[in-house]
C-alpha positions in Angstrom: -9.4 9.3 1.2 -10.4 6.2 -0.5 -12.4 4.0 1.6 -10.7 1.6 -0.1 -7.1 2.8 0.9 -7.8 3.4 4.2 -8.8 -0.6 4.3 -6.0 -1.8 2.9 -3.3 0.3 4.6 -6.1 -1.0 7.5 -5.1 -4.5 6.6 -1.4 -4.0 6.5 -1.1 -2.5 9.5 -3.1 -5.2 11.2 -0.8 -8.0 10.0 2.5 -6.1 11.1 3.6 -5.0 6.9 3.7 -1.5 7.7 2.3 1.2 10.0 0.5 4.8 9.5 1.5 6.4 12.4 4.3 9.6 12.4 6.9 8.8 14.5 8.4 6.4 13.0 11.1 5.9 10.3 10.6 2.4 9.2 8.0 0.5 6.5 5.4 3.6 6.2 2.4 2.9 4.4 1.2 5.9 2.6 -2.2 6.4 1.0 -2.4 8.4 -2.8 1.0 9.7 -2.3 4.9 8.8 -1.2 6.4 10.8 0.1 10.5 11.8 0.0 11.0 9.9 3.2 11.6 8.0 4.9 13.8 5.9 2.8 11.4 2.4 3.5 7.8 3.0 2.7 5.5 1.4 1.2 2.9 3.7 -1.1 -0.9 2.6 -1.9 -2.4 4.0 -5.3 -6.2 3.5 -6.5 -7.3 3.3 -10.0 -10.4 2.2 -11.6 -11.1 -1.4 -12.4 -12.7 -3.0 -15.0 -16.6 -2.2 -16.2 -19.2 -2.6 -12.6 -21.3 -5.8 -13.0 -24.3 -4.2 -14.8 -27.8 -4.2 -12.4 -25.4 -5.3 -9.9 -23.9 -2.6 -8.2 -20.7 -4.0 -8.0 -17.3 -2.3 -8.9 -13.7 -3.5 -9.3 -10.5 -1.3 -7.9 -7.1 -1.6 -9.5 -4.7 -1.3 -6.2 -1.4 -0.8 -7.4 1.3 -0.8 -4.5 4.5 0.4 -4.7 7.5 -0.7 -2.1 10.8 1.4 -2.2 13.5 0.7 0.3 17.1 2.0 1.2 19.8 2.0 -1.1 21.4 -1.8 -2.0 18.5 -2.9 0.6 16.9 -5.2 -2.6 16.1 -8.3 -0.7 14.4 -6.3 2.2 11.8 -4.7 -0.5 11.0 -8.0 -2.2 10.3 -9.8 1.5 8.6 -6.7 2.5 6.7 -6.8 -0.9 5.8 -10.8 -0.4 3.8 -9.8 2.8 1.6 -7.6 1.2 1.2 -9.9 -1.7 0.5 -12.5 1.0 
């Protein structure tokens, strides 16, 4: 798995936004995929970013975050996405 996604997931867990351990059904964080269950979930996807800096070996990966909630749970998804953004 991507170290970039692992680091982002770890930061979200440390911030109390979600979790990466199985056994809970609320705000599970997935890296590189999104499973059908649980209803409330966060998915992290890595994409290539801009070209690296010439001669500096600096990469700029891009991140896409998807947040899914329960049916008619839009406000909880907005709150969770704001917490992720912050």
